[in-house]
ZAFIBA-586310 format. One record per residue: residue number from 1; x, y, z of N, C-alpha, C in turn; chain; residue in three letters. Coordinates in steps of 0.1 Angstrom, whole numbers, plus 5000, padded with zeros to 4 digits. Example, Ala and Ser with C-alpha at 12.3 -4.5 7.8 and 13.67 -1.06 7.14 Angstrom:
2
<n->1&n.xx->5132&n.yy->4943&n.zz->5078&ca.xx->5123&ca.yy->4955&ca.zz->5078&c.xx->5132&c.yy->4967&c.zz->5078&chain->A&res->ALA>
<n->2&n.xx->5128&n.yy->4978&n.zz->5071&ca.xx->5137&ca.yy->4989&ca.zz->5071&c.xx->5129&c.yy->5000&c.zz->5079&chain->A&res->SER>
//
This chain:
148
<n->1&n.xx->5414&n.yy->9098&n.zz->0486&ca.xx->5401&ca.yy->9094&ca.zz->0479&c.xx->5402&c.yy->9099&c.zz->0465&chain->A&res->UNK>
<n->2&n.xx->5398&n.yy->9091&n.zz->0456&ca.xx->5397&ca.yy->9094&ca.zz->0442&c.xx->5383&c.yy->9096&c.zz->0438&chain->A&res->UNK>
<n->3&n.xx->5379&n.yy->9108&n.zz->0434&ca.xx->5365&ca.yy->9110&ca.zz->0430&c.xx->5362&c.yy->9103&c.zz->0417&chain->A&res->UNK>
<n->4&n.xx->5349&n.yy->9101&n.zz->0415&ca.xx->5344&ca.yy->9096&ca.zz->0402&c.xx->5336&c.yy->9106&c.zz->0395&chain->A&res->UNK>
<n->5&n.xx->5336&n.yy->9105&n.zz->0382&ca.xx->5328&ca.yy->9114&ca.zz->0373&c.xx->5314&c.yy->9111&c.zz->0376&chain->A&res->UNK>
<n->6&n.xx->5306&n.yy->9122&n.zz->0378&ca.xx->5292&ca.yy->9121&ca.zz->0381&c.xx->5284&c.yy->9115&c.zz->0370&chain->A&res->UNK>
<n->7&n.xx->5274&n.yy->9107&n.zz->0373&ca.xx->5265&ca.yy->9102&ca.zz->0363&c.xx->5255&c.yy->9113&c.zz->0357&chain->A&res->UNK>
<n->8&n.xx->5255&n.yy->9124&n.zz->0364&ca.xx->5248&ca.yy->9136&ca.zz->0359&c.xx->5257&c.yy->9145&c.zz->0351&chain->A&res->UNK>
<n->9&n.xx->5254&n.yy->9147&n.zz->0339&ca.xx->5263&ca.yy->9154&ca.zz->0330&c.xx->5257&c.yy->9168&c.zz->0328&chain->A&res->UNK>
<n->10&n.xx->5266&n.yy->9178&n.zz->0331&ca.xx->5262&ca.yy->9192&ca.zz->0330&c.xx->5265&c.yy->9196&c.zz->0315&chain->A&res->UNK>
<n->11&n.xx->5254&n.yy->9200&n.zz->0308&ca.xx->5256&ca.yy->9205&ca.zz->0294&c.xx->5259&c.yy->9220&c.zz->0294&chain->A&res->UNK>
<n->12&n.xx->5251&n.yy->9228&n.zz->0301&ca.xx->5253&ca.yy->9242&ca.zz->0301&c.xx->5244&c.yy->9248&c.zz->0312&chain->A&res->UNK>
<n->13&n.xx->5247&n.yy->9260&n.zz->0317&ca.xx->5239&ca.yy->9267&ca.zz->0326&c.xx->5242&c.yy->9282&c.zz->0324&chain->A&res->UNK>
<n->14&n.xx->5232&n.yy->9290&n.zz->0328&ca.xx->5233&ca.yy->9305&ca.zz->0326&c.xx->5224&c.yy->9312&c.zz->0336&chain->A&res->UNK>
<n->15&n.xx->5228&n.yy->9324&n.zz->0340&ca.xx->5220&ca.yy->9332&ca.zz->0349&c.xx->5210&c.yy->9339&c.zz->0341&chain->A&res->UNK>
<n->16&n.xx->5197&n.yy->9338&n.zz->0345&ca.xx->5186&ca.yy->9345&ca.zz->0338&c.xx->5181&c.yy->9358&c.zz->0345&chain->A&res->UNK>
<n->17&n.xx->5185&n.yy->9359&n.zz->0358&ca.xx->5180&ca.yy->9370&ca.zz->0366&c.xx->5190&c.yy->9372&c.zz->0377&chain->A&res->UNK>
<n->18&n.xx->5194&n.yy->9385&n.zz->0379&ca.xx->5203&ca.yy->9388&ca.zz->0390&c.xx->5201&c.yy->9402&c.zz->0395&chain->A&res->UNK>
<n->19&n.xx->5198&n.yy->9403&n.zz->0408&ca.xx->5197&ca.yy->9416&ca.zz->0414&c.xx->5204&c.yy->9415&c.zz->0428&chain->A&res->UNK>
<n->20&n.xx->5213&n.yy->9424&n.zz->0431&ca.xx->5219&ca.yy->9425&ca.zz->0444&c.xx->5218&c.yy->9439&c.zz->0448&chain->A&res->UNK>
<n->21&n.xx->5212&n.yy->9442&n.zz->0459&ca.xx->5210&ca.yy->9456&ca.zz->0463&c.xx->5215&c.yy->9457&c.zz->0478&chain->A&res->UNK>
<n->22&n.xx->5223&n.yy->9467&n.zz->0480&ca.xx->5227&ca.yy->9471&ca.zz->0494&c.xx->5215&c.yy->9475&c.zz->0502&chain->A&res->UNK>
<n->23&n.xx->5213&n.yy->9469&n.zz->0514&ca.xx->5202&ca.yy->9472&ca.zz->0522&c.xx->5205&c.yy->9485&c.zz->0530&chain->A&res->UNK>
<n->24&n.xx->5198&n.yy->9496&n.zz->0526&ca.xx->5200&ca.yy->9509&ca.zz->0533&c.xx->5197&c.yy->9509&c.zz->0548&chain->A&res->UNK>
<n->25&n.xx->5189&n.yy->9500&n.zz->0552&ca.xx->5185&ca.yy->9500&ca.zz->0566&c.xx->5194&c.yy->9490&c.zz->0574&chain->A&res->UNK>
<n->26&n.xx->5204&n.yy->9484&n.zz->0568&ca.xx->5213&ca.yy->9475&ca.zz->0575&c.xx->5221&c.yy->9483&c.zz->0586&chain->A&res->UNK>
<n->27&n.xx->5221&n.yy->9478&n.zz->0598&ca.xx->5228&ca.yy->9484&ca.zz->0609&c.xx->5241&c.yy->9476&c.zz->0611&chain->A&res->UNK>
<n->28&n.xx->5252&n.yy->9482&n.zz->0607&ca.xx->5265&ca.yy->9476&ca.zz->0608&c.xx->5270&c.yy->9473&c.zz->0622&chain->A&res->UNK>
<n->29&n.xx->5264&n.yy->9481&n.zz->0632&ca.xx->5268&ca.yy->9479&ca.zz->0646&c.xx->5260&c.yy->9468&c.zz->0653&chain->A&res->UNK>
<n->30&n.xx->5250&n.yy->9464&n.zz->0646&ca.xx->5242&ca.yy->9453&ca.zz->0652&c.xx->5245&c.yy->9440&c.zz->0645&chain->A&res->UNK>
<n->31&n.xx->5243&n.yy->9428&n.zz->0652&ca.xx->5246&ca.yy->9416&ca.zz->0645&c.xx->5238&c.yy->9413&c.zz->0633&chain->A&res->UNK>
<n->32&n.xx->5244&n.yy->9407&n.zz->0623&ca.xx->5237&ca.yy->9403&ca.zz->0611&c.xx->5229&c.yy->9391&c.zz->0615&chain->A&res->UNK>
<n->33&n.xx->5216&n.yy->9390&n.zz->0612&ca.xx->5208&ca.yy->9379&ca.zz->0617&c.xx->5200&c.yy->9373&c.zz->0605&chain->A&res->UNK>
<n->34&n.xx->5205&n.yy->9374&n.zz->0593&ca.xx->5198&ca.yy->9367&ca.zz->0582&c.xx->5200&c.yy->9352&c.zz->0584&chain->A&res->UNK>
<n->35&n.xx->5189&n.yy->9344&n.zz->0584&ca.xx->5190&ca.yy->9330&ca.zz->0586&c.xx->5186&c.yy->9323&c.zz->0573&chain->A&res->UNK>
<n->36&n.xx->5190&n.yy->9311&n.zz->0572&ca.xx->5187&ca.yy->9303&ca.zz->0560&c.xx->5172&c.yy->9302&c.zz->0558&chain->A&res->UNK>
<n->37&n.xx->5165&n.yy->9301&n.zz->0569&ca.xx->5150&ca.yy->9300&ca.zz->0568&c.xx->5144&c.yy->9313&c.zz->0562&chain->A&res->UNK>
<n->38&n.xx->5150&n.yy->9324&n.zz->0562&ca.xx->5145&ca.yy->9336&ca.zz->0556&c.xx->5147&c.yy->9337&c.zz->0541&chain->A&res->UNK>
<n->39&n.xx->5155&n.yy->9328&n.zz->0536&ca.xx->5157&ca.yy->9327&ca.zz->0521&c.xx->5146&c.yy->9319&c.zz->0515&chain->A&res->UNK>
<n->40&n.xx->5142&n.yy->9323&n.zz->0503&ca.xx->5133&ca.yy->9316&ca.zz->0495&c.xx->5140&c.yy->9309&c.zz->0483&chain->A&res->UNK>
<n->41&n.xx->5138&n.yy->9296&n.zz->0482&ca.xx->5145&ca.yy->9288&ca.zz->0472&c.xx->5134&c.yy->9280&c.zz->0465&chain->A&res->UNK>
<n->42&n.xx->5134&n.yy->9281&n.zz->0451&ca.xx->5125&ca.yy->9274&ca.zz->0443&c.xx->5133&c.yy->9267&c.zz->0433&chain->A&res->UNK>
<n->43&n.xx->5130&n.yy->9254&n.zz->0431&ca.xx->5136&ca.yy->9246&ca.zz->0421&c.xx->5125&c.yy->9239&c.zz->0412&chain->A&res->UNK>
<n->44&n.xx->5127&n.yy->9240&n.zz->0399&ca.xx->5118&ca.yy->9233&ca.zz->0390&c.xx->5126&c.yy->9224&c.zz->0381&chain->A&res->UNK>
<n->45&n.xx->5120&n.yy->9213&n.zz->0378&ca.xx->5127&ca.yy->9203&ca.zz->0370&c.xx->5117&c.yy->9199&c.zz->0359&chain->A&res->UNK>
<n->46&n.xx->5122&n.yy->9199&n.zz->0347&ca.xx->5114&ca.yy->9195&ca.zz->0335&c.xx->5121&c.yy->9183&c.zz->0328&chain->A&res->UNK>
<n->47&n.xx->5114&n.yy->9172&n.zz->0327&ca.xx->5120&ca.yy->9160&ca.zz->0321&c.xx->5122&c.yy->9162&c.zz->0306&chain->A&res->UNK>
<n->48&n.xx->5131&n.yy->9155&n.zz->0300&ca.xx->5133&ca.yy->9156&ca.zz->0285&c.xx->5120&c.yy->9153&c.zz->0278&chain->A&res->UNK>
<n->49&n.xx->5118&n.yy->9160&n.zz->0267&ca.xx->5107&ca.yy->9157&ca.zz->0258&c.xx->5108&c.yy->9145&c.zz->0249&chain->A&res->UNK>
<n->50&n.xx->5121&n.yy->9141&n.zz->0247&ca.xx->5123&ca.yy->9129&ca.zz->0239&c.xx->5134&c.yy->9121&c.zz->0245&chain->A&res->UNK>
<n->51&n.xx->5137&n.yy->9110&n.zz->0239&ca.xx->5147&ca.yy->9100&ca.zz->0245&c.xx->5161&c.yy->9106&c.zz->0247&chain->A&res->UNK>
<n->52&n.xx->5165&n.yy->9115&n.zz->0238&ca.xx->5178&ca.yy->9120&ca.zz->0238&c.xx->5179&c.yy->9135&c.zz->0243&chain->A&res->UNK>
<n->53&n.xx->5168&n.yy->9140&n.zz->0248&ca.xx->5167&ca.yy->9154&ca.zz->0252&c.xx->5174&c.yy->9156&c.zz->0266&chain->A&res->UNK>
<n->54&n.xx->5174&n.yy->9169&n.zz->0269&ca.xx->5181&ca.yy->9173&ca.zz->0281&c.xx->5170&c.yy->9175&c.zz->0292&chain->A&res->UNK>
<n->55&n.xx->5174&n.yy->9173&n.zz->0304&ca.xx->5166&ca.yy->9177&ca.zz->0316&c.xx->5169&c.yy->9192&c.zz->0318&chain->A&res->UNK>
<n->56&n.xx->5158&n.yy->9200&n.zz->0320&ca.xx->5160&ca.yy->9214&ca.zz->0322&c.xx->5156&c.yy->9217&c.zz->0337&chain->A&res->UNK>
<n->57&n.xx->5165&n.yy->9224&n.zz->0343&ca.xx->5164&ca.yy->9226&ca.zz->0358&c.xx->5166&c.yy->9241&c.zz->0360&chain->A&res->UNK>
<n->58&n.xx->5156&n.yy->9247&n.zz->0367&ca.xx->5158&ca.yy->9261&ca.zz->0371&c.xx->5159&c.yy->9262&c.zz->0386&chain->A&res->UNK>
<n->59&n.xx->5166&n.yy->9272&n.zz->0391&ca.xx->5167&ca.yy->9274&ca.zz->0405&c.xx->5166&c.yy->9289&c.zz->0407&chain->A&res->UNK>
<n->60&n.xx->5157&n.yy->9293&n.zz->0416&ca.xx->5155&ca.yy->9307&ca.zz->0420&c.xx->5157&c.yy->9308&c.zz->0435&chain->A&res->UNK>
<n->61&n.xx->5166&n.yy->9318&n.zz->0438&ca.xx->5169&ca.yy->9320&ca.zz->0453&c.xx->5167&c.yy->9335&c.zz->0455&chain->A&res->UNK>
<n->62&n.xx->5160&n.yy->9339&n.zz->0465&ca.xx->5159&ca.yy->9353&ca.zz->0468&c.xx->5156&c.yy->9356&c.zz->0483&chain->A&res->UNK>
<n->63&n.xx->5160&n.yy->9369&n.zz->0486&ca.xx->5157&ca.yy->9374&ca.zz->0499&c.xx->5153&c.yy->9389&c.zz->0497&chain->A&res->UNK>
<n->64&n.xx->5141&n.yy->9393&n.zz->0500&ca.xx->5137&ca.yy->9406&ca.zz->0497&c.xx->5136&c.yy->9415&c.zz->0509&chain->A&res->UNK>
<n->65&n.xx->5140&n.yy->9410&n.zz->0521&ca.xx->5140&ca.yy->9419&ca.zz->0533&c.xx->5129&c.yy->9417&c.zz->0542&chain->A&res->UNK>
<n->66&n.xx->5131&n.yy->9421&n.zz->0555&ca.xx->5122&ca.yy->9420&ca.zz->0565&c.xx->5126&c.yy->9430&c.zz->0576&chain->A&res->UNK>
<n->67&n.xx->5117&n.yy->9436&n.zz->0582&ca.xx->5120&ca.yy->9446&ca.zz->0593&c.xx->5127&c.yy->9439&c.zz->0605&chain->A&res->UNK>
<n->68&n.xx->5125&n.yy->9426&n.zz->0606&ca.xx->5130&ca.yy->9419&ca.zz->0618&c.xx->5144&c.yy->9414&c.zz->0615&chain->A&res->UNK>
<n->69&n.xx->5149&n.yy->9414&n.zz->0602&ca.xx->5162&ca.yy->9408&ca.zz->0599&c.xx->5171&c.yy->9419&c.zz->0595&chain->A&res->UNK>
<n->70&n.xx->5183&n.yy->9419&n.zz->0601&ca.xx->5194&ca.yy->9428&ca.zz->0598&c.xx->5203&c.yy->9421&c.zz->0588&chain->A&res->UNK>
<n->71&n.xx->5201&n.yy->9424&n.zz->0576&ca.xx->5209&ca.yy->9418&ca.zz->0565&c.xx->5215&c.yy->9429&c.zz->0556&chain->A&res->UNK>
<n->72&n.xx->5228&n.yy->9428&n.zz->0552&ca.xx->5234&ca.yy->9438&ca.zz->0544&c.xx->5229&c.yy->9439&c.zz->0530&chain->A&res->UNK>
<n->73&n.xx->5224&n.yy->9428&n.zz->0525&ca.xx->5219&ca.yy->9428&ca.zz->0511&c.xx->5206&c.yy->9422&c.zz->0509&chain->A&res->UNK>
<n->74&n.xx->5199&n.yy->9427&n.zz->0499&ca.xx->5187&ca.yy->9421&ca.zz->0494&c.xx->5191&c.yy->9415&c.zz->0480&chain->A&res->UNK>
<n->75&n.xx->5186&n.yy->9404&n.zz->0476&ca.xx->5190&ca.yy->9398&ca.zz->0464&c.xx->5180&c.yy->9388&c.zz->0458&chain->A&res->UNK>
<n->76&n.xx->5182&n.yy->9386&n.zz->0445&ca.xx->5174&ca.yy->9377&ca.zz->0437&c.xx->5183&c.yy->9371&c.zz->0426&chain->A&res->UNK>
<n->77&n.xx->5182&n.yy->9359&n.zz->0424&ca.xx->5190&ca.yy->9353&ca.zz->0413&c.xx->5183&c.yy->9340&c.zz->0408&chain->A&res->UNK>
<n->78&n.xx->5183&n.yy->9339&n.zz->0395&ca.xx->5177&ca.yy->9327&ca.zz->0389&c.xx->5187&c.yy->9322&c.zz->0379&chain->A&res->UNK>
<n->79&n.xx->5188&n.yy->9309&n.zz->0379&ca.xx->5198&ca.yy->9302&ca.zz->0370&c.xx->5191&c.yy->9290&c.zz->0363&chain->A&res->UNK>
<n->80&n.xx->5194&n.yy->9287&n.zz->0351&ca.xx->5188&ca.yy->9276&ca.zz->0344&c.xx->5199&c.yy->9267&c.zz->0339&chain->A&res->UNK>
<n->81&n.xx->5197&n.yy->9254&n.zz->0340&ca.xx->5208&ca.yy->9245&ca.zz->0336&c.xx->5201&c.yy->9234&c.zz->0328&chain->A&res->UNK>
<n->82&n.xx->5210&n.yy->9228&n.zz->0319&ca.xx->5206&ca.yy->9217&ca.zz->0311&c.xx->5215&c.yy->9205&c.zz->0314&chain->A&res->UNK>
<n->83&n.xx->5209&n.yy->9193&n.zz->0316&ca.xx->5216&ca.yy->9182&ca.zz->0321&c.xx->5212&c.yy->9169&c.zz->0314&chain->A&res->UNK>
<n->84&n.xx->5221&n.yy->9160&n.zz->0313&ca.xx->5218&ca.yy->9146&ca.zz->0308&c.xx->5222&c.yy->9136&c.zz->0319&chain->A&res->UNK>
<n->85&n.xx->5216&n.yy->9125&n.zz->0318&ca.xx->5220&ca.yy->9114&ca.zz->0327&c.xx->5227&c.yy->9104&c.zz->0319&chain->A&res->UNK>
<n->86&n.xx->5238&n.yy->9099&n.zz->0324&ca.xx->5246&ca.yy->9089&ca.zz->0317&c.xx->5238&c.yy->9077&c.zz->0313&chain->A&res->UNK>
<n->87&n.xx->5241&n.yy->9072&n.zz->0301&ca.xx->5233&ca.yy->9060&ca.zz->0296&c.xx->5235&c.yy->9048&c.zz->0306&chain->A&res->UNK>
<n->88&n.xx->5246&n.yy->9047&n.zz->0312&ca.xx->5249&ca.yy->9036&ca.zz->0321&c.xx->5241&c.yy->9037&c.zz->0335&chain->A&res->UNK>
<n->89&n.xx->5235&n.yy->9048&n.zz->0337&ca.xx->5228&ca.yy->9050&ca.zz->0350&c.xx->5214&c.yy->9044&c.zz->0349&chain->A&res->UNK>
<n->90&n.xx->5209&n.yy->9037&n.zz->0359&ca.xx->5196&ca.yy->9031&ca.zz->0358&c.xx->5185&c.yy->9041&c.zz->0355&chain->A&res->UNK>
<n->91&n.xx->5178&n.yy->9038&n.zz->0345&ca.xx->5167&ca.yy->9048&ca.zz->0340&c.xx->5157&c.yy->9050&c.zz->0351&chain->A&res->UNK>
<n->92&n.xx->5153&n.yy->9040&n.zz->0359&ca.xx->5143&ca.yy->9042&ca.zz->0370&c.xx->5148&c.yy->9052&c.zz->0381&chain->A&res->UNK>
<n->93&n.xx->5161&n.yy->9055&n.zz->0381&ca.xx->5166&ca.yy->9064&ca.zz->0392&c.xx->5170&c.yy->9077&c.zz->0386&chain->A&res->UNK>
<n->94&n.xx->5168&n.yy->9079&n.zz->0373&ca.xx->5172&ca.yy->9092&ca.zz->0367&c.xx->5166&c.yy->9104&c.zz->0373&chain->A&res->UNK>
<n->95&n.xx->5153&n.yy->9104&n.zz->0375&ca.xx->5146&ca.yy->9115&ca.zz->0380&c.xx->5151&c.yy->9119&c.zz->0394&chain->A&res->UNK>
<n->96&n.xx->5153&n.yy->9109&n.zz->0402&ca.xx->5159&ca.yy->9112&ca.zz->0416&c.xx->5172&c.yy->9118&c.zz->0415&chain->A&res->UNK>
<n->97&n.xx->5181&n.yy->9113&n.zz->0406&ca.xx->5194&ca.yy->9119&ca.zz->0404&c.xx->5193&c.yy->9133&c.zz->0400&chain->A&res->UNK>
<n->98&n.xx->5185&n.yy->9136&n.zz->0390&ca.xx->5184&ca.yy->9150&ca.zz->0386&c.xx->5178&c.yy->9159&c.zz->0396&chain->A&res->UNK>
<n->99&n.xx->5167&n.yy->9155&n.zz->0403&ca.xx->5160&ca.yy->9164&ca.zz->0413&c.xx->5169&c.yy->9166&c.zz->0425&chain->A&res->UNK>
<n->100&n.xx->5178&n.yy->9157&n.zz->0428&ca.xx->5187&ca.yy->9160&ca.zz->0440&c.xx->5200&c.yy->9166&c.zz->0436&chain->A&res->UNK>
<n->101&n.xx->5206&n.yy->9163&n.zz->0425&ca.xx->5219&ca.yy->9167&ca.zz->0422&c.xx->5220&c.yy->9180&c.zz->0413&chain->A&res->UNK>
<n->102&n.xx->5211&n.yy->9181&n.zz->0403&ca.xx->5211&ca.yy->9192&ca.zz->0394&c.xx->5209&c.yy->9206&c.zz->0402&chain->A&res->UNK>
<n->103&n.xx->5199&n.yy->9207&n.zz->0411&ca.xx->5198&ca.yy->9219&ca.zz->0418&c.xx->5210&c.yy->9222&c.zz->0427&chain->A&res->UNK>
<n->104&n.xx->5217&n.yy->9211&n.zz->0432&ca.xx->5229&ca.yy->9213&ca.zz->0440&c.xx->5240&c.yy->9220&c.zz->0432&chain->A&res->UNK>
<n->105&n.xx->5242&n.yy->9215&n.zz->0420&ca.xx->5252&ca.yy->9220&ca.zz->0410&c.xx->5248&c.yy->9235&c.zz->0408&chain->A&res->UNK>
<n->106&n.xx->5236&n.yy->9238&n.zz->0405&ca.xx->5232&ca.yy->9252&ca.zz->0402&c.xx->5233&c.yy->9261&c.zz->0415&chain->A&res->UNK>
<n->107&n.xx->5230&n.yy->9255&n.zz->0426&ca.xx->5231&ca.yy->9263&ca.zz->0439&c.xx->5245&c.yy->9267&c.zz->0441&chain->A&res->UNK>
<n->108&n.xx->5255&n.yy->9259&n.zz->0439&ca.xx->5269&ca.yy->9262&ca.zz->0441&c.xx->5272&c.yy->9274&c.zz->0432&chain->A&res->UNK>
<n->109&n.xx->5268&n.yy->9274&n.zz->0420&ca.xx->5270&ca.yy->9285&ca.zz->0411&c.xx->5263&c.yy->9298&c.zz->0416&chain->A&res->UNK>
<n->110&n.xx->5251&n.yy->9297&n.zz->0421&ca.xx->5244&ca.yy->9308&ca.zz->0426&c.xx->5251&c.yy->9314&c.zz->0438&chain->A&res->UNK>
<n->111&n.xx->5256&n.yy->9306&n.zz->0447&ca.xx->5264&ca.yy->9310&ca.zz->0459&c.xx->5275&c.yy->9319&c.zz->0454&chain->A&res->UNK>
<n->112&n.xx->5283&n.yy->9314&n.zz->0445&ca.xx->5295&ca.yy->9321&ca.zz->0440&c.xx->5291&c.yy->9334&c.zz->0433&chain->A&res->UNK>
<n->113&n.xx->5281&n.yy->9334&n.zz->0425&ca.xx->5276&ca.yy->9345&ca.zz->0417&c.xx->5272&c.yy->9357&c.zz->0427&chain->A&res->UNK>
<n->114&n.xx->5264&n.yy->9353&n.zz->0437&ca.xx->5260&ca.yy->9363&ca.zz->0447&c.xx->5272&c.yy->9368&c.zz->0455&chain->A&res->UNK>
<n->115&n.xx->5281&n.yy->9359&n.zz->0459&ca.xx->5292&ca.yy->9364&ca.zz->0467&c.xx->5301&c.yy->9374&c.zz->0459&chain->A&res->UNK>
<n->116&n.xx->5303&n.yy->9370&n.zz->0446&ca.xx->5311&ca.yy->9379&ca.zz->0438&c.xx->5305&c.yy->9393&c.zz->0436&chain->A&res->UNK>
<n->117&n.xx->5291&n.yy->9393&n.zz->0434&ca.xx->5284&ca.yy->9406&ca.zz->0432&c.xx->5285&c.yy->9414&c.zz->0445&chain->A&res->UNK>
<n->118&n.xx->5283&n.yy->9407&n.zz->0456&ca.xx->5283&ca.yy->9414&ca.zz->0469&c.xx->5297&c.yy->9420&c.zz->0473&chain->A&res->UNK>
<n->119&n.xx->5307&n.yy->9413&n.zz->0468&ca.xx->5321&ca.yy->9417&ca.zz->0471&c.xx->5324&c.yy->9431&c.zz->0466&chain->A&res->UNK>
<n->120&n.xx->5316&n.yy->9436&n.zz->0456&ca.xx->5318&ca.yy->9449&ca.zz->0451&c.xx->5309&c.yy->9460&c.zz->0458&chain->A&res->UNK>
<n->121&n.xx->5301&n.yy->9455&n.zz->0468&ca.xx->5292&ca.yy->9464&ca.zz->0475&c.xx->5299&c.yy->9470&c.zz->0487&chain->A&res->UNK>
<n->122&n.xx->5291&n.yy->9478&n.zz->0495&ca.xx->5296&ca.yy->9485&ca.zz->0506&c.xx->5298&c.yy->9477&c.zz->0519&chain->A&res->UNK>
<n->123&n.xx->5292&n.yy->9465&n.zz->0519&ca.xx->5292&ca.yy->9457&ca.zz->0531&c.xx->5299&c.yy->9444&c.zz->0528&chain->A&res->UNK>
<n->124&n.xx->5303&n.yy->9437&n.zz->0538&ca.xx->5309&ca.yy->9424&ca.zz->0537&c.xx->5300&c.yy->9414&c.zz->0529&chain->A&res->UNK>
<n->125&n.xx->5305&n.yy->9407&n.zz->0520&ca.xx->5297&ca.yy->9398&ca.zz->0512&c.xx->5292&c.yy->9386&c.zz->0520&chain->A&res->UNK>
<n->126&n.xx->5280&n.yy->9382&n.zz->0517&ca.xx->5274&ca.yy->9370&ca.zz->0524&c.xx->5279&c.yy->9358&c.zz->0517&chain->A&res->UNK>
<n->127&n.xx->5282&n.yy->9347&n.zz->0525&ca.xx->5285&ca.yy->9334&ca.zz->0519&c.xx->5274&c.yy->9325&c.zz->0524&chain->A&res->UNK>
<n->128&n.xx->5265&n.yy->9322&n.zz->0514&ca.xx->5254&ca.yy->9313&ca.zz->0518&c.xx->5258&c.yy->9299&c.zz->0521&chain->A&res->UNK>
<n->129&n.xx->5251&n.yy->9292&n.zz->0530&ca.xx->5255&ca.yy->9279&ca.zz->0534&c.xx->5254&c.yy->9269&c.zz->0523&chain->A&res->UNK>
<n->130&n.xx->5261&n.yy->9258&n.zz->0523&ca.xx->5259&ca.yy->9247&ca.zz->0514&c.xx->5246&c.yy->9240&c.zz->0518&chain->A&res->UNK>
<n->131&n.xx->5239&n.yy->9235&n.zz->0508&ca.xx->5226&ca.yy->9228&ca.zz->0511&c.xx->5226&c.yy->9215&c.zz->0504&chain->A&res->UNK>
<n->132&n.xx->5216&n.yy->9207&n.zz->0507&ca.xx->5213&ca.yy->9195&ca.zz->0501&c.xx->5199&c.yy->9195&c.zz->0496&chain->A&res->UNK>
<n->133&n.xx->5196&n.yy->9190&n.zz->0484&ca.xx->5183&ca.yy->9190&ca.zz->0479&c.xx->5177&c.yy->9176&c.zz->0480&chain->A&res->UNK>
<n->134&n.xx->5184&n.yy->9167&n.zz->0487&ca.xx->5179&ca.yy->9154&ca.zz->0490&c.xx->5170&c.yy->9154&c.zz->0502&chain->A&res->UNK>
<n->135&n.xx->5158&n.yy->9148&n.zz->0500&ca.xx->5149&ca.yy->9147&ca.zz->0511&c.xx->5143&c.yy->9133&c.zz->0511&chain->A&res->UNK>
<n->136&n.xx->5139&n.yy->9128&n.zz->0522&ca.xx->5132&ca.yy->9115&ca.zz->0522&c.xx->5119&c.yy->9117&c.zz->0515&chain->A&res->UNK>
<n->137&n.xx->5112&n.yy->9128&n.zz->0516&ca.xx->5099&ca.yy->9131&ca.zz->0510&c.xx->5101&c.yy->9130&c.zz->0495&chain->A&res->UNK>
<n->138&n.xx->5111&n.yy->9136&n.zz->0489&ca.xx->5114&ca.yy->9135&ca.zz->0475&c.xx->5116&c.yy->9120&c.zz->0471&chain->A&res->UNK>
<n->139&n.xx->5124&n.yy->9113&n.zz->0478&ca.xx->5126&ca.yy->9099&ca.zz->0475&c.xx->5113&c.yy->9091&c.zz->0475&chain->A&res->UNK>
<n->140&n.xx->5105&n.yy->9094&n.zz->0485&ca.xx->5092&ca.yy->9087&ca.zz->0486&c.xx->5083&c.yy->9090&c.zz->0474&chain->A&res->UNK>
<n->141&n.xx->5083&n.yy->9102&n.zz->0469&ca.xx->5075&ca.yy->9106&ca.zz->0457&c.xx->5080&c.yy->9099&c.zz->0445&chain->A&res->UNK>
<n->142&n.xx->5093&n.yy->9098&n.zz->0443&ca.xx->5099&ca.yy->9092&ca.zz->0432&c.xx->5096&c.yy->9077&c.zz->0432&chain->A&res->UNK>
<n->143&n.xx->5098&n.yy->9071&n.zz->0444&ca.xx->5095&ca.yy->9056&ca.zz->0445&c.xx->5080&c.yy->9053&c.zz->0442&chain->A&res->UNK>
<n->144&n.xx->5071&n.yy->9062&n.zz->0446&ca.xx->5057&ca.yy->9060&ca.zz->0443&c.xx->5055&c.yy->9060&c.zz->0428&chain->A&res->UNK>
<n->145&n.xx->5061&n.yy->9070&n.zz->0421&ca.xx->5060&ca.yy->9071&ca.zz->0407&c.xx->5065&c.yy->9058&c.zz->0400&chain->A&res->UNK>
<n->146&n.xx->5076&n.yy->9052&n.zz->0405&ca.xx->5081&ca.yy->9040&ca.zz->0399&c.xx->5071&c.yy->9028&c.zz->0400&chain->A&res->UNK>
<n->147&n.xx->5064&n.yy->9028&n.zz->0411&ca.xx->5054&ca.yy->9017&ca.zz->0413&c.xx->5041&c.yy->9019&c.zz->0404&chain->A&res->UNK>
<n->148&n.xx->5039&n.yy->9031&n.zz->0400&ca.xx->5026&ca.yy->9033&ca.zz->0392&c.xx->5027&c.yy->9028&c.zz->0378&chain->A&res->UNK>
//
């Protein structure tokens, strides 16, 4: 399979907040039971202010702990990215492309940033699962906006 260049162009991204803390109450003899549902993920998308501007996307992911969850680390990370949509991409679908793909690009970077930081800690590093930001609900919202 030969991949194609994405119609979403990554201009730049950077980490704006990073905290990784070893969880002192982590019990290494008990199973680690941090679930994806315990993570909090927030994504914000800001449309370009002018015709040639960038889409700004921020992604914040954090887990601050719970007495019921045995996790080796507590963490918080925020990343901001700037993106363009290729001129050849249909304008009416640009928002959907950005809202589904830009957070995915940033999430991959967040996963690796957290894994690298945790690798220097006292416990085994967590590898967060891959995720998709595509939802039928998002597509319905975008389609409704197109009709307005």
